[in-house]
C-alpha positions in Angstrom: 85.9 101.0 128.3 82.5 101.0 130.0 84.2 100.4 133.3 85.9 103.8 132.9 82.5 105.5 133.1 82.7 105.6 136.9 79.3 104.3 137.9 77.2 105.8 135.1 75.4 102.4 134.6 74.2 99.7 137.0 75.0 96.0 136.4 71.8 95.3 134.5 72.4 98.3 132.1 76.0 97.2 131.6 74.9 93.7 130.7 72.2 95.0 128.2 74.7 97.2 126.4 77.3 94.5 126.1 74.7 91.9 125.0 75.6 89.5 127.8 74.0 88.1 131.0 74.5 89.7 134.4 76.2 86.5 135.5 78.8 86.8 132.7 79.3 90.5 133.6 79.9 89.7 137.3 82.3 86.9 136.3 84.3 89.1 134.0 84.4 91.9 136.6 85.8 89.5 139.2 88.4 88.3 136.6 89.5 91.9 135.9 89.7 92.6 139.7 92.1 89.6 140.1 94.3 90.8 137.2 94.3 94.3 138.6 95.2 93.1 142.0 98.0 90.9 140.6 99.6 93.8 138.8 99.1 96.3 141.6 101.6 97.1 144.3 98.9 96.7 146.9 98.6 93.4 148.8 96.0 90.8 147.6 94.3 90.9 151.0 93.5 94.6 150.5 90.3 95.4 148.7 90.8 97.0 145.4 88.1 98.9 143.7 88.1 98.0 140.0 87.6 101.6 138.7 90.6 102.8 140.7 92.6 99.7 139.6 92.2 100.2 135.9 92.1 104.0 135.8 95.0 105.0 133.6 97.6 107.5 134.9 100.4 108.1 132.4 102.7 109.5 135.1 102.6 106.2 137.0 102.8 103.7 134.2 103.7 103.7 130.5 101.6 100.6 129.7 98.3 101.7 128.1 95.0 100.4 129.4 94.2 98.8 126.0 97.4 96.6 126.2 96.5 95.6 129.8 93.0 94.5 128.7 94.4 92.7 125.6 96.9 90.7 127.6 94.3 89.8 130.2 91.9 88.4 127.6 94.1 87.0 124.8 95.9 84.0 126.4 95.1 81.4 128.9 97.7 80.7 131.6 98.8 77.4 130.0 99.0 79.0 126.5 101.1 81.9 127.9 103.6 79.5 129.6 103.8 77.3 126.5 104.3 80.0 124.0 106.9 81.7 126.2 108.9 78.5 126.3 108.6 78.0 122.5 109.8 81.6 121.7 112.6 81.4 124.2 113.9 78.1 122.8 113.7 79.2 119.2 115.6 82.4 120.1 118.7 80.2 120.6 118.3 77.6 117.8 116.1 76.1 115.1 113.9 73.2 116.2 111.1 70.9 114.9 107.7 70.5 116.4 108.7 67.1 118.0 111.8 68.7 119.6 109.7 71.5 120.9 107.2 69.0 122.4 110.1 67.5 124.4 111.2 71.0 125.6 107.6 71.8 126.7 107.5 68.6 128.8 109.4 70.6 131.4 106.4 72.9 132.1 105.2 73.4 135.7 103.4 70.4 137.2 100.1 72.3 137.7 99.8 72.9 133.9 99.0 70.0 131.5 101.9 68.8 129.2 100.9 69.6 125.6 100.6 66.9 122.8 102.0 67.2 119.3 98.7 68.6 117.9 98.7 71.4 120.4 102.4 72.3 119.7 101.7 72.3 115.9 98.7 74.6 116.5 100.9 77.0 118.5 103.5 77.0 115.8 100.8 77.7 113.1 99.5 80.6 115.2 103.0 82.1 115.8 103.9 81.8 112.1 100.6 83.5 111.1 101.3 86.5 113.4 104.9 86.8 112.2 106.7 85.8 115.4 108.5 82.7 113.9 109.2 81.4 110.4 110.1 78.1 108.7 113.8 77.6 108.2 113.5 74.6 105.9 111.2 73.8 103.0 111.0 70.0 103.4 109.5 68.0 106.3 110.1 67.9 109.1 110.0 71.7 109.2 112.4 73.5 111.4 111.3 76.8 112.9 113.3 79.8 114.1 112.4 83.2 115.8 111.5 85.8 113.2 113.3 88.8 114.7 115.5 89.9 111.7 114.4 93.5 112.0 115.6 93.8 115.6 118.9 92.0 114.9 119.8 93.9 111.8 119.1 97.4 113.0 121.8 99.4 114.9 121.2 100.8 118.4 120.5 104.3 117.0 118.2 102.9 114.3 116.2 100.9 116.9 115.9 104.0 119.1 114.6 106.1 116.2 112.2 103.4 115.3 110.9 103.1 118.9 110.4 106.9 119.0 108.4 106.9 115.8 106.2 103.9 116.9 105.8 105.6 120.3 104.5 108.8 118.7 102.3 107.1 116.1 100.7 104.5 118.5 99.7 107.3 120.9 98.7 110.2 118.6 96.9 108.4 115.8 93.9 106.2 116.6 95.4 104.0 119.3 95.7 100.3 118.4 96.8 97.3 120.4 99.1 96.2 117.5 101.0 99.5 117.8 101.4 99.1 121.5 102.6 95.5 121.1 105.3 96.6 118.6 106.3 99.5 121.0 106.5 97.1 123.9 108.7 94.6 121.9 111.1 97.4 120.8 111.3 98.7 124.4 112.4 95.2 125.7 115.0 94.9 122.9 116.5 98.3 123.7 116.7 97.5 127.4 118.4 94.3 126.5 121.1 95.8 124.2 121.8 99.1 125.9 124.7 99.2 128.4 124.0 99.5 132.1 125.5 102.9 132.3 123.2 104.1 129.6 119.7 103.0 130.7 116.7 103.2 128.4 114.4 106.2 129.2 111.0 106.4 127.6 111.1 110.0 126.2 107.4 110.6 125.8 104.3 110.4 128.0 100.8 110.5 126.5 97.2 110.6 127.6 94.6 109.8 125.0 91.4 111.7 126.0 88.9 110.1 123.6 88.6 106.4 124.4 85.2 106.2 122.8 86.7 107.1 119.4 88.8 103.9 119.5 85.5 102.0 119.1 85.0 103.6 115.7 87.9 101.4 114.5 85.6 98.4 115.1 83.2 99.6 112.4 86.0 99.9 109.8 86.3 96.1 109.2 82.5 95.8 108.5 82.4 98.8 106.3 85.6 98.0 104.3 84.3 94.5 103.7 81.0 95.9 102.4 83.0 98.3 100.1 85.0 95.3 98.9 81.9 93.2 98.3 80.0 96.1 96.7 77.2 95.7 99.3 74.8 98.2 100.8 74.7 98.6 104.6 71.9 99.5 106.9 72.4 101.0 110.4 70.9 103.0 113.2 72.3 106.6 113.2 72.4 109.1 116.0 73.4 112.4 114.5 76.0 114.3 116.6 74.2 117.5 115.8 71.2 116.5 117.9 71.1 117.9 121.4 70.3 114.6 123.0 72.2 112.0 121.0 74.0 110.0 123.6 71.9 110.2 126.8 72.5 107.5 129.4 69.3 105.8 130.5 68.1 106.9 134.0 68.0 104.4 136.8 64.4 105.6 137.6 62.1 103.9 135.0 59.7 106.9 135.2 62.3 109.1 133.6 63.8 106.5 131.3 63.5 107.6 127.7 65.0 106.0 124.5 67.3 108.3 122.6 65.9 108.8 119.0 68.0 107.3 116.3 67.1 107.0 112.6 67.4 103.9 110.4 69.6 104.5 107.2 70.5 102.4 104.2 73.3 103.5 101.9 75.9 102.2 99.5 79.3 102.7 101.2 81.9 104.2 98.7 84.7 105.8 100.8 85.9 106.1 104.3 87.8 109.3 105.4 89.7 110.0 108.6 89.9 113.6 109.7 93.2 113.7 111.7 92.6 117.3 112.9 89.5 116.3 114.9 90.1 112.5 115.2 86.9 111.7 113.4 86.0 108.9 110.9 83.4 109.6 108.1 81.5 107.2 105.9 80.6 108.6 102.4 77.9 106.7 100.6 75.1 107.0 98.0 71.4 106.7 99.0 68.2 107.8 97.4 68.9 111.4 98.4 72.3 111.3 96.6 75.7 111.6 98.4 75.4 111.1 102.2 78.0 111.7 104.9 77.9 110.0 108.3 80.1 110.4 111.4 81.0 106.9 112.4 80.8 107.7 116.1 77.0 108.0 115.6 76.6 104.6 113.7 75.4 101.5 115.5 73.7 98.1 114.6 75.6 98.0 111.2 74.4 95.2 109.0 75.3 94.2 105.4 72.5 94.3 102.9 72.1 93.3 99.2 75.0 93.6 96.7 75.0 95.9 93.6 76.5 95.3 90.2 80.0 96.4 89.4 78.6 98.8 86.8 76.4 100.6 89.3 79.2 100.7 91.9 81.7 102.1 89.4 79.2 104.8 88.3 78.4 105.9 91.8 82.1 106.0 92.7 82.9 108.2 89.7 80.1 110.6 90.7 81.4 110.9 94.3 85.0 111.4 93.2 84.0 114.2 90.8 82.2 116.0 93.7 85.3 115.5 96.0 87.8 116.6 93.4 88.3 120.0 95.1 87.2 119.0 98.6 89.5 119.9 101.5 88.1 116.9 103.4 84.5 115.7 102.5 82.6 118.9 101.5 80.7 118.5 98.2 79.6 122.1 97.9 80.5 124.5 95.1 84.2 125.4 94.7 85.3 128.7 96.2 88.6 130.5 95.5 90.5 131.1 98.8 93.4 133.5 98.8 95.6 134.0 101.9 98.8 135.8 102.7 101.4 133.9 104.9 104.1 135.9 106.7 107.6 134.4 106.8 109.3 133.9 110.2 111.6 136.6 111.6 114.9 137.2 109.9 116.7 135.3 112.6 115.0 132.0 111.7 117.1 130.0 109.3 114.3 127.6 108.3 111.1 129.0 106.8 108.8 126.6 108.7 105.7 128.5 107.6 106.3 127.9 103.9 107.4 124.4 104.6 104.1 123.6 106.3 102.0 125.3 103.6 103.7 123.2 100.9 103.4 120.0 103.0 99.7 120.4 104.0 98.3 122.8 101.4 97.1 120.0 99.1 96.7 121.2 95.5 97.0 125.0 96.4 99.7 127.1 94.8 102.0 129.9 95.9 101.4 132.6 93.3 103.4 135.6 94.7 106.4 135.8 97.0 108.7 138.4 98.5 111.1 138.6 101.5 108.3 139.2 104.0 105.4 137.0 102.8 103.9 134.9 100.1 100.4 134.5 98.7 98.7 131.1 98.6 95.7 130.3 96.4 93.4 127.3 96.3 90.0 126.4 94.9 88.2 124.4 97.5 84.6 123.2 98.1 83.2 125.5 100.8 85.2 127.5 103.4 84.4 125.6 106.6 86.8 122.7 106.3 89.8 124.8 105.4 89.1 127.5 108.0 90.6 125.6 111.0 93.8 125.0 109.0 94.1 128.7 108.2 93.3 129.6 111.7 96.0 127.3 113.1 98.7 129.6 111.6 97.7 132.4 114.0 99.2 135.8 113.2 101.2 134.3 110.4 98.2 134.0 108.1 95.9 136.7 106.7 92.8 135.7 104.7 92.4 138.0 101.6 89.5 136.3 99.8 86.6 135.4 99.9 85.2 138.4 101.8 82.9 136.2 103.9 85.8 134.0 105.2 87.8 137.1 105.9 84.9 138.7 107.9 84.4 135.4 109.9 88.1 135.3 110.8 88.1 138.9 111.9 85.1 138.3 114.2 86.7 135.2 115.7 89.9 137.0 116.5 87.9 139.9 118.0 86.2 137.3 120.3 89.5 135.9 121.3 90.8 139.4 122.0 87.9 140.0 124.4 89.0 137.0 126.5 92.4 138.5 127.1 91.3 142.1 127.4 90.9 142.2 131.2 94.5 140.9 131.6 
């Protein structure tokens, strides 16, 4: 992902941020250039700039950059050839490890022929990731390809599943696993669909916030700390500060370290805000309940553990504060009252009411007539619910509280000014 920053750092700064030597950085860069050249339509003799090679254009390729980097790094050439032969063989019939070793003896001459230990290690790995399964319960074990899902679903069901995975893998926090599943389903559809009905990928996406993917890395450390009832300490750069994420200048005279603050907290809950694509950590410190945006957290380390009694007491205290929270606000509850206007008479489906019932959490519809209905909810603060109310546009009118109604009026006036000249 750092390579996508288009020259923002020099080689030394790249190496420092990645925690590697400059030599390792140069070697990895050369490796990426070779991979990019091999997958590019340009000739190998032609010089290929790495940044141009890995820049992702969704209208030229449907393979995400994450999947490209994962494949480039995950398997050696010999492993890739060996595992491909094993999977292809098990697709047709069940086989034992010894039989598969004989099959793999036909590998290309430049690649070493695997021994029994290597084959068994490959089978153990493939079984762990769910690609194959044991057919027998007694030795010698016979293995078969574990593709029951693909074989049992109809063509229409496979297409629906692919569309769902396609949307989720690209609109939620992107993940390599989602892309791999999507890729496997696409290959299966191309295999089973008739030639006169070729498979067409119906959606094209562009994910604009690559840095947010890195928040996912923190999840494993924090979830483990929550499971083990351990405090965590980390360096935090608040997103509210004006100079949180400044790149170091190449001129040492102007180089200045960005100011972060060391924190220590007991992690209790992780919340994902799908509207803004942000992860939050909620914990307990000396000051009480603390909330941290995970994009500002770095150098996370586990600290001492606490007793089950202390952890349970802190969790109950947090959940009581969040009981009427739209997302993570722990302020005083405020009653919000809003009128939602139904679609025009020609609309058969009342999508406004359907969305309010689906997304409105514990709020209730207290009055209703042919033209509109009134929705009431008691929620901590007004700032987290405001974007949701605003997203309904002219179909929503805030009635209470007066402060929220006034703020909405001022925002719509501001919007009106932008269009006034037109």
